[in-house]
C-alpha positions as CSV (number, residue, x, y, z in Angstrom):
1,M,-2.5,44.8,13.8
2,N,-1.4,46.6,10.6
3,L,-1.7,45.0,7.2
4,V,2.0,44.1,7.0
5,M,1.9,42.3,10.4
6,K,-1.3,40.5,9.5
7,T,0.1,39.3,6.2
8,W,3.3,38.0,7.9
9,K,1.2,36.3,10.6
10,M,-1.0,34.6,8.0
11,T,2.1,33.4,6.1
12,E,3.7,32.0,9.2
13,L,0.6,30.2,10.3
14,A,-0.7,29.1,6.9
15,H,0.1,25.5,7.6
16,I,-2.1,25.5,10.7
17,I,-5.9,25.2,10.1
18,E,-7.7,28.4,11.0
19,G,-9.4,27.2,14.1
20,L,-6.1,26.3,15.8
21,R,-4.1,29.4,14.9
22,A,-4.9,31.2,18.1
23,L,-2.9,28.4,19.9
24,A,0.2,28.8,17.8
25,L,3.6,29.1,19.6
26,P,7.0,29.6,18.0
27,I,8.7,26.3,17.5
28,S,11.9,27.8,18.7
29,S,10.3,28.0,22.2
30,L,9.3,24.4,22.3
31,K,11.5,21.7,23.9
32,P,11.5,18.0,23.0
33,D,10.8,15.8,26.1
34,P,14.2,14.4,27.1
35,S,12.5,11.5,28.9
36,N,10.1,10.7,26.1
37,A,9.4,6.9,26.1
38,R,7.9,7.0,22.7
39,K,10.3,6.3,19.8
40,H,9.6,7.5,16.3
41,N,11.0,5.3,13.6
42,K,11.4,6.3,9.9
43,R,8.0,4.9,8.9
44,N,6.2,6.8,11.6
45,L,8.0,10.1,10.8
46,E,7.2,9.6,7.0
47,S,3.5,9.2,7.9
48,I,3.5,12.4,9.9
49,R,5.3,14.2,7.1
50,T,2.8,13.0,4.6
51,S,0.0,14.3,6.8
52,F,1.6,17.6,7.4
53,E,2.5,18.2,3.7
54,R,-1.0,17.3,2.5
55,Y,-3.2,18.7,5.2
56,G,-1.1,20.9,7.5
57,Q,-1.6,20.8,11.2
58,V,-5.1,19.8,12.1
59,K,-4.8,19.0,15.8
60,P,-2.6,20.6,18.4
61,I,0.3,19.1,20.3
62,A,0.3,19.1,24.2
63,V,3.1,21.0,26.1
64,R,3.8,21.6,29.7
65,K,2.9,25.3,30.4
66,S,5.7,26.0,32.8
67,D,8.6,25.2,30.4
68,L,6.9,24.3,27.1
69,V,8.3,20.8,27.1
70,V,6.4,18.7,24.6
71,L,4.2,16.0,26.3
72,C,2.4,14.7,23.3
73,G,3.7,15.4,19.8
74,N,7.4,15.0,19.9
75,G,7.3,13.3,16.5
76,R,5.2,16.1,15.0
77,L,7.6,18.7,16.4
78,Q,10.6,16.9,14.8
79,V,8.8,16.8,11.4
80,A,7.7,20.4,11.6
81,Q,11.3,21.5,12.2
82,E,12.4,19.4,9.2
83,L,9.8,21.1,7.1
84,G,11.0,24.5,8.2
85,W,7.8,25.5,10.0
86,T,8.1,28.3,12.5
87,H,5.0,27.7,14.6
88,L,2.8,24.8,15.9
89,A,-0.6,25.0,17.6
90,C,-0.2,23.8,21.2
91,V,-2.4,23.1,24.2
92,Q,-0.6,24.2,27.3
93,M,-1.2,21.9,30.3
94,T,-0.7,22.3,34.0
95,G,-0.4,19.7,36.7
96,S,2.2,17.8,38.7
97,E,5.0,16.0,36.9
98,A,3.5,12.6,37.6
99,E,0.0,13.8,36.4
100,L,1.4,15.1,33.1
101,A,3.6,12.0,32.6
102,S,0.5,9.9,33.2
103,F,-1.4,11.9,30.6
104,A,1.3,11.5,28.0
105,L,1.3,7.8,28.5
106,I,-2.4,7.5,28.3
107,D,-2.5,9.6,25.1
108,N,0.0,7.4,23.4
109,Q,-1.1,4.0,24.7
110,S,-4.8,4.6,24.0
111,A,-4.1,4.7,20.3
112,D,-2.1,1.5,20.4
113,L,-4.9,-0.3,22.2
114,A,-7.4,0.4,19.4
115,E,-8.0,-2.3,16.8
116,W,-8.8,-2.1,13.1
117,D,-12.0,-3.4,11.7
118,E,-10.2,-5.0,8.9
119,A,-13.3,-5.3,6.6
120,A,-14.1,-1.6,7.0
121,L,-10.4,-0.7,6.6
122,S,-10.2,-2.7,3.4
123,D,-13.3,-1.0,2.1
124,I,-11.8,2.5,2.9
125,L,-8.4,1.7,1.4
126,S,-10.0,0.2,-1.7
127,S,-12.2,3.2,-2.2
128,I,-9.2,5.5,-1.9
129,A,-7.2,3.3,-4.4
130,Q,-10.0,3.5,-6.9
131,T,-10.3,7.3,-6.6
132,D,-6.6,8.2,-6.4
133,D,-4.1,5.5,-5.4
134,T,-1.3,8.1,-4.8
135,L,-3.2,9.0,-1.6
136,L,-2.2,5.7,-0.2
137,Q,1.5,6.7,-0.3
138,G,3.0,7.5,3.1
139,I,-0.2,6.8,5.1
140,G,1.6,4.4,7.5
141,F,0.9,1.1,5.7
142,S,3.7,-0.8,4.0
143,D,3.3,-1.9,0.4
144,A,3.0,-5.5,1.6
145,E,0.2,-4.5,4.0
146,L,-1.6,-2.6,1.2
147,N,-1.3,-5.5,-1.2
148,V,-3.2,-7.6,1.4
149,L,-5.7,-5.0,2.5
150,V,-6.6,-3.3,-0.8
151,D,-9.3,-5.3,-2.6
152,S,-8.0,-4.1,-6.0
153,E,-9.6,-6.2,-8.7
154,E,-10.7,-3.1,-10.5
155,P,-7.2,-1.8,-11.6
156,L,-5.9,-5.2,-12.4
157,G,-6.2,-4.8,-16.2
158,A,-2.4,-5.1,-16.5
159,L,-2.4,-8.3,-14.4
160,D,-4.0,-10.3,-17.2
161,E,-1.1,-9.4,-19.4
162,Q,1.4,-10.4,-16.7
163,I,-0.2,-13.7,-15.8
164,P,-0.6,-16.1,-18.7
165,Q,-3.9,-17.7,-19.2
166,L,-3.9,-21.2,-17.6
167,E,-4.0,-24.2,-19.9
168,Q,-6.7,-26.7,-18.7
169,P,-5.8,-30.4,-19.0
170,G,-6.5,-31.6,-22.5
171,Q,-7.4,-28.1,-23.6
172,Q,-6.1,-26.9,-26.9
173,H,-6.9,-23.6,-28.6
174,E,-7.8,-23.9,-32.3
175,E,-5.2,-21.3,-33.2
176,G,-2.6,-23.2,-31.1
177,T,-3.3,-26.4,-32.9
178,Q,-2.9,-24.7,-36.3
179,D,0.3,-23.0,-35.1
180,E,1.7,-26.3,-33.9
181,A,0.8,-28.0,-37.2
182,H,2.5,-25.1,-39.0
183,K,5.6,-25.5,-36.9
184,D,5.7,-29.2,-37.5
185,G,5.4,-28.7,-41.2
186,Q,8.2,-26.1,-41.1
187,A,10.4,-28.5,-39.0
188,A,9.8,-31.3,-41.5
189,K,10.8,-29.1,-44.4
190,G,13.9,-28.0,-42.6
191,S,14.8,-31.6,-41.9
192,Q,14.4,-32.6,-45.5
193,S,16.4,-29.5,-46.6
194,R,19.2,-30.4,-44.3
195,S,19.2,-34.1,-45.5
196,S,19.3,-33.0,-49.1
197,R,22.4,-30.9,-48.3
198,G,24.0,-33.6,-46.3
199,V,23.9,-31.6,-43.1
200,E,23.7,-33.6,-39.9
201,G,22.0,-32.4,-36.6
202,S,18.6,-31.2,-35.7
203,D,16.9,-27.9,-35.5
204,D,14.9,-27.4,-32.2
205,R,13.1,-24.3,-33.3
206,G,10.0,-26.3,-34.4
207,S,10.0,-28.6,-31.4
208,R,9.1,-26.1,-28.7
209,D,5.9,-27.0,-26.7
210,P,3.4,-24.4,-27.7
211,Q,1.8,-24.5,-24.2
212,Q,5.0,-24.0,-22.3
213,D,4.4,-20.2,-21.9
214,G,1.2,-21.1,-20.0
215,I,0.8,-22.6,-16.6
216,K,-0.3,-26.3,-16.8
217,L,-2.6,-27.5,-14.1
218,T,-3.6,-31.0,-13.0
219,E,-7.2,-31.8,-13.3
220,A,-7.7,-31.4,-9.5
221,Q,-6.0,-28.0,-9.6
222,A,-8.0,-26.9,-12.6
223,D,-11.2,-28.0,-10.9
224,S,-10.3,-26.1,-7.7
225,L,-9.5,-22.9,-9.7
226,T,-12.8,-23.1,-11.6
227,R,-14.8,-23.5,-8.4
228,A,-12.9,-20.7,-6.7
229,Q,-13.4,-18.4,-9.8
230,A,-17.2,-19.2,-9.7
231,A,-17.5,-18.6,-6.0
232,L,-15.5,-15.3,-6.0
233,S,-17.4,-14.1,-9.0
234,Q,-20.6,-14.6,-7.1
235,E,-19.2,-13.0,-4.0
236,K,-18.0,-9.9,-5.9
237,A,-21.1,-9.8,-8.2
238,K,-18.9,-9.6,-11.3
239,D,-17.2,-12.0,-13.7
240,L,-13.6,-12.5,-12.6
241,T,-10.8,-13.6,-14.8
242,Q,-8.4,-16.3,-13.8
243,A,-5.7,-13.7,-13.1
244,E,-8.1,-11.8,-10.8
245,T,-9.1,-15.0,-9.0
246,I,-5.5,-15.9,-8.4
247,R,-4.7,-12.4,-7.1
248,I,-7.6,-12.5,-4.6
249,L,-6.6,-16.0,-3.4
250,C,-2.9,-14.9,-3.0
251,N,-4.0,-11.8,-1.1
252,R,-6.1,-13.8,1.3
253,Y,-3.3,-16.3,1.8
254,L,-0.8,-13.5,2.6
255,K,-3.3,-11.9,5.0
256,A,-3.8,-15.2,6.8
257,R,0.0,-15.4,7.1
258,V,0.3,-11.9,8.5
259,D,-2.5,-12.6,11.0
260,R,-0.8,-15.7,12.2
261,E,2.6,-14.0,12.6
262,V,1.0,-11.2,14.6
């Protein structure tokens, strides 16, 4: 093979990992299975596209040798065509129609019968999120599923800004007390000023509850949150904020809901 042909061949097969390039067939010669019982929804195809765009083709599809009808990999064939690829690595299989149909069903169904170890899955996803959370995009999990599965206390710095600190029953911050006294003084001055001018009515600018921007808890709720915060801090071996504690509790609640619905 001359240098020009070799360069062309390498370019055409660049998306296929080197160990599979000997199995490459032109996509134009492959035929989707007209009786394929496996349907590929948008989410599935997006996951395949993400894999192809990031890593190329790392495992072959299976085709019937006699006519190159795709037995396993119809979704990957569709995405490869959409990406403009010209070749795919293929394993060519022989056998009766029934045998090959049985193989295709086994190949698809065996993946569906597997179950996730959710603790291990959560650890893997959390590790990816801490390294580069963009790698979680398009991997087949919805945002809602990732919110439940990813134990992401680490990047929650912004969450403390989004969730106000909770006001415990009877608790007042010194600066809040001073601010309230200042507002009361200003309101009194404003009232005296209006009276001296003969103006009727009231000014509500100084009557706003200084704690209304926080979340007020009953004593029972505050006690439960404190105990949960202490328990989770011990479990995670780190001091958790109230916002982080709430996030974990919400995630576990949502996960329980998802498990019940499944």
